[in-house]
KEMIDREN-894644 format. One record per residue (C-alpha): residue number from 1; x, y, z; residue in one letter. Coordinates in steps of 0.1 Angstrom, whole numbers, plus 5000, padded with zeros to 4 digits. Layout:
R  kolfi    c1    c2    c3  miba
R    NUM     X     Y     Z     a
...
This chain:
R  kolfi    c1    c2    c3  miba
R      1  5000  5000  5000     m
R      2  5010  5037  4995     r
R      3  5008  5057  5027     i
R      4  5015  5094  5024     c
R      5  5025  5116  5053     l
R      6  5013  5152  5048     v
R      7  5039  5171  5068     t
R      8  5069  5194  5066     a
R      9  5086  5174  5093     d
R     10  5088  5137  5083     p
R     11  5116  5132  5109     g
R     12  5091  5139  5138     h
R     13  5095  5109  5162     p
R     14  5060  5097  5159     l
R     15  5060  5098  5121     l
R     16  5095  5084  5118     a
R     17  5087  5055  5140     a
R     18  5054  5048  5122     t
R     19  5071  5049  5088     a
R     20  5097  5024  5101     a
R     21  5069  5000  5110     l
R     22  5053  5003  5076     l
R     23  5082  5005  5052     e
R     24  5092  4968  5052     p
R     25  5060  4960  5034     r
R     26  5045  4993  5023     h
R     27  5055  5024  5004     r
R     28  5057  5055  5026     v
R     29  5058  5089  5009     e
R     30  5060  5125  5022     v
R     31  5040  5154  5009     l
R     32  5051  5188  5022     d
R     33  5021  5212  5018     p
R     34  5044  5242  5021     g
R     35  5066  5231  4992     a
R     36  5046  5209  4969     d
R     37  5027  5227  4941     p
R     38  4996  5205  4945     g
R     39  4982  5171  4952     p
R     40  4998  5141  4933     p
R     41  4966  5135  4913     a
R     42  4969  5169  4897     a
R     43  5003  5159  4882     s
R     44  4992  5125  4870     g
R     45  5010  5105  4898     a
R     46  4978  5091  4912     g
R     47  4965  5090  4947     l
R     48  4980  5072  4976     a
R     49  4959  5047  4995     d
R     50  4958  5070  5025     v
R     51  4971  5104  5036     y
R     52  4980  5111  5072     l
R     53  4973  5148  5077     l
R     54  4999  5158  5104     k
R     55  5003  5194  5091     a
R     56  4975  5218  5101     r
R     57  4984  5250  5083     t
R     58  4957  5267  5060     p
R     59  4977  5254  5030     r
R     60  4977  5219  5044     a
R     61  4940  5220  5050     l
R     62  4933  5233  5015     a
R     63  4955  5205  5001     l
R     64  4937  5179  5021     a
R     65  4903  5192  5009     a
R     66  4914  5189  4973     v
R     67  4927  5154  4979     l
R     68  4893  5144  4994     e
R     69  4875  5159  4965     e
R     70  4895  5136  4942     r
R     71  4885  5106  4963     g
R     72  4915  5103  4986     a
R     73  4912  5089  5022     v
R     74  4926  5115  5046     v
R     75  4932  5110  5083     v
R     76  4921  5132  5100     n
R     77  4898  5148  5074     s
R     78  4902  5184  5065     a
R     79  4869  5193  5080     a
R     80  4876  5175  5113     a
R     81  4910  5192  5115     t
R     82  4896  5226  5108     a
R     83  4871  5222  5137     r
R     84  4901  5221  5161     c
R     85  4918  5251  5145     q
R     86  4890  5276  5154     d
R     87  4887  5276  5192     r
R     88  4853  5292  5191     v
R     89  4839  5265  5169     q
R     90  4857  5239  5191     m
R     91  4841  5252  5223     a
R     92  4806  5255  5208     e
R     93  4807  5219  5194     l
R     94  4821  5204  5225     a
R     95  4797  5222  5249     r
R     96  4768  5215  5226     g
R     97  4776  5178  5229     a
R     98  4776  5179  5266     g
R     99  4813  5176  5271     l
R    100  4829  5194  5301     p
R    101  4846  5221  5281     f
R    102  4857  5253  5297     a
R    103  4832  5282  5292     a
R    104  4846  5303  5263     t
R    105  4838  5336  5248     r
R    106  4854  5354  5218     s
R    107  4867  5389  5215     v
R    108  4874  5403  5180     p
R    109  4906  5420  5190     a
R    110  4927  5418  5221     l
R    111  4929  5456  5224     a
R    112  4891  5456  5232     r
R    113  4896  5432  5261     l
R    114  4923  5454  5276     a
R    115  4900  5484  5279     a
R    116  4883  5469  5310     g
R    117  4893  5455  5343     e
R    118  4887  5417  5346     p
R    119  4867  5405  5375     a
R    120  4888  5374  5378     t
R    121  4920  5359  5364     a
R    122  4916  5350  5327     l
R    123  4933  5327  5302     v
R    124  4936  5344  5268     v
R    125  4943  5324  5237     k
R    126  4944  5331  5200     s
R    127  4911  5322  5184     r
R    128  4929  5304  5157     h
R    129  4952  5276  5169     s
R    130  4986  5276  5152     r
R    131  5023  5273  5159     r
R    132  5034  5303  5181     g
R    133  4999  5314  5189     d
R    134  4990  5333  5221     l
R    135  4982  5314  5253     v
R    136  4986  5335  5284     a
R    137  4972  5341  5319     r
R    138  4961  5376  5328     a
R    139  4954  5384  5364     d
R    140  4945  5421  5358     g
R    141  4942  5450  5335     a
R    142  4979  5457  5334     a
R    143  4987  5423  5320     r
R    144  4959  5426  5295     l
R    145  4974  5459  5283     r
R    146  5008  5443  5280     e
R    147  4994  5415  5259     l
R    148  4973  5439  5238     a
R    149  5005  5459  5230     a
R    150  5021  5428  5216     a
R    151  4990  5414  5199     w
R    152  4967  5444  5193     p
R    153  4946  5430  5165     d
R    154  4946  5394  5175     e
R    155  4912  5377  5176     p
R    156  4911  5359  5209     v
R    157  4890  5336  5231     i
R    158  4888  5341  5268     v
R    159  4883  5315  5296     q
R    160  4882  5321  5333     e
R    161  4913  5307  5349     f
R    162  4905  5276  5369     t
R    163  4926  5270  5400     a
R    164  4943  5237  5397     n
R    165  4975  5218  5407     s
R    166  4995  5234  5379     g
R    167  4996  5202  5359     w
R    168  4980  5196  5325     d
R    169  4967  5162  5318     h
R    170  4975  5153  5282     k
R    171  4953  5126  5268     l
R    172  4958  5113  5233     w
R    173  4937  5090  5212     v
R    174  4949  5070  5181     v
R    175  4923  5049  5164     d
R    176  4903  5045  5196     g
R    177  4933  5037  5218     r
R    178  4940  5060  5247     l
R    179  4974  5073  5259     f
R    180  4981  5098  5287     a
R    181  5008  5119  5304     a
R    182  5009  5149  5327     r
R    183  5030  5180  5322     r
R    184  5035  5213  5340     r
R    185  5011  5238  5326     s
R    186  5026  5265  5303     e
R    187  5008  5290  5325     l
R    188  5025  5277  5357     a
R    189  5056  5295  5371     p
R    190  5086  5282  5352     g
R    191  5066  5270  5322     g
R    192  5064  5236  5308     r
R    193  5086  5207  5317     g
R    194  5088  5172  5302     p
R    195  5057  5151  5298     a
R    196  5056  5124  5325     l
R    197  5040  5090  5317     p
R    198  5006  5085  5332     l
R    199  4990  5050  5332     p
R    200  4956  5052  5315     v
R    201  4941  5029  5341     d
R    202  4949  5056  5367     e
R    203  4926  5081  5350     l
R    204  4891  5085  5363     p
R    205  4865  5067  5342     a
R    206  4847  5100  5333     d
R    207  4880  5115  5320     w
R    208  4885  5085  5298     r
R    209  4850  5086  5286     a
R    210  4852  5123  5278     a
R    211  4884  5119  5258     a
R    212  4870  5091  5237     l
R    213  4837  5109  5232     r
R    214  4856  5138  5216     i
R    215  4866  5116  5187     g
R    216  4829  5108  5179     e
R    217  4818  5144  5182     v
R    218  4846  5160  5162     f
R    219  4851  5131  5137     g
R    220  4887  5127  5147     l
R    221  4908  5095  5147     e
R    222  4941  5110  5159     v
R    223  4938  5138  5185     y
R    224  4949  5152  5218     g
R    225  4929  5166  5247     v
R    226  4941  5189  5275     d
R    227  4923  5183  5307     i
R    228  4925  5201  5341     l
R    229  4913  5187  5374     d
R    230  4886  5213  5382     a
R    231  4883  5201  5418     g
R    232  4872  5168  5433     d
R    233  4885  5150  5402     g
R    234  4860  5167  5379     a
R    235  4875  5170  5343     p
R    236  4876  5204  5326     l
R    237  4886  5202  5289     i
R    238  4905  5233  5278     v
R    239  4918  5224  5244     d
R    240  4916  5198  5216     i
R    241  4943  5192  5190     n
R    242  4941  5173  5157     a
R    243  4970  5149  5151     f
R    244  4994  5161  5179     p
R    245  5030  5149  5184     g
R    246  5023  5121  5210     i
R    247  5060  5119  5219     r
R    248  5073  5092  5241     g
R    249  5042  5071  5243     q
R    250  5049  5034  5239     a
R    251  5025  5018  5214     g
R    252  5015  5051  5197     a
R    253  5035  5044  5165     p
R    254  5020  5009  5163     e
R    255  4985  5023  5168     a
R    256  4990  5049  5140     l
R    257  5005  5023  5116     a
R    258  4975  5001  5122     g
R    259  4951  5030  5116     l
R    260  4969  5038  5084     a
R    261  4966  5003  5070     l
R    262  4929  5000  5080     r
R    263  4920  5033  5065     a
R    264  4939  5024  5033     a
R    265  4919  4992  5031     a
R    266  4887  5012  5034     g
R    267  4878  4999  5069     e
R    268  4856  5020  5091     g
R    269  4867  5036  5124     a
R    270  4874  5013  5153     r
R    271  4852  5015  5184     p
R    272  4865  5040  5209     f
R    273  4880  5016  5234     t
R    274  4915  5010  5248     n
R    275  4921  4978  5229     n
R    276  4956  4970  5216     p
R    277  4963  4984  5181     p
R    278  4965  4963  5150     l
R    279  4999  4952  5139     k
R    280  5015  4969  5108     a
R    281  5016  4938  5086     s
């Protein structure tokens, strides 16, 4: 089978390990959406059996959409990926499905938000998720003005800061299989540290259920979820990412390789369970 990685970074550990599993029996190609003039079908090369959409730039999404129009199988789909790039749409979809997503409001430009005095500490994020976007905590007007000076015209979303342990719980799902780690929040003093492995069995059942439910709601097969402990173990979802890096998670490359082969063979999505992945054979 031909499996194509849509990425500018084929050496990423997850992708490289997945390709190593597949290549003994299958052809793995790379399509850089920032460099390639168009989908292979446009130049007569024919479509791959499946495209793994790791890149999430506007150009990558446009390329994936064209590939889908030509009949290609793309994981995750362009539409599902786009739902995670707009944090307003993300919050509306999640909360509308009854998921415990943080209350979120949008502000057209950060400068408008800085004109007032917040009643409580806020988390301010760029509305559109992208590399190098804004994610910051603002405890008062002075901090908001500081952010507005650096990002005056940035459309943002605002969430009330939820007191927590200072740890983000990172949950990842690949083809219905759940992985987990915890990492210091980027909003905590000192910033992020390394991700520490977290056995999935140690997660509360409602956390696991919420993470798996996201795949069904958003139409995702490879994704990540950021969850905070909102008190008494209650989960609070603060972000969802399509096709994240999932570094250092034993079994993740195998799960992704199995997904690629199943998708290439035209099989439907697996049930959202924590069953072992298919072997890349």
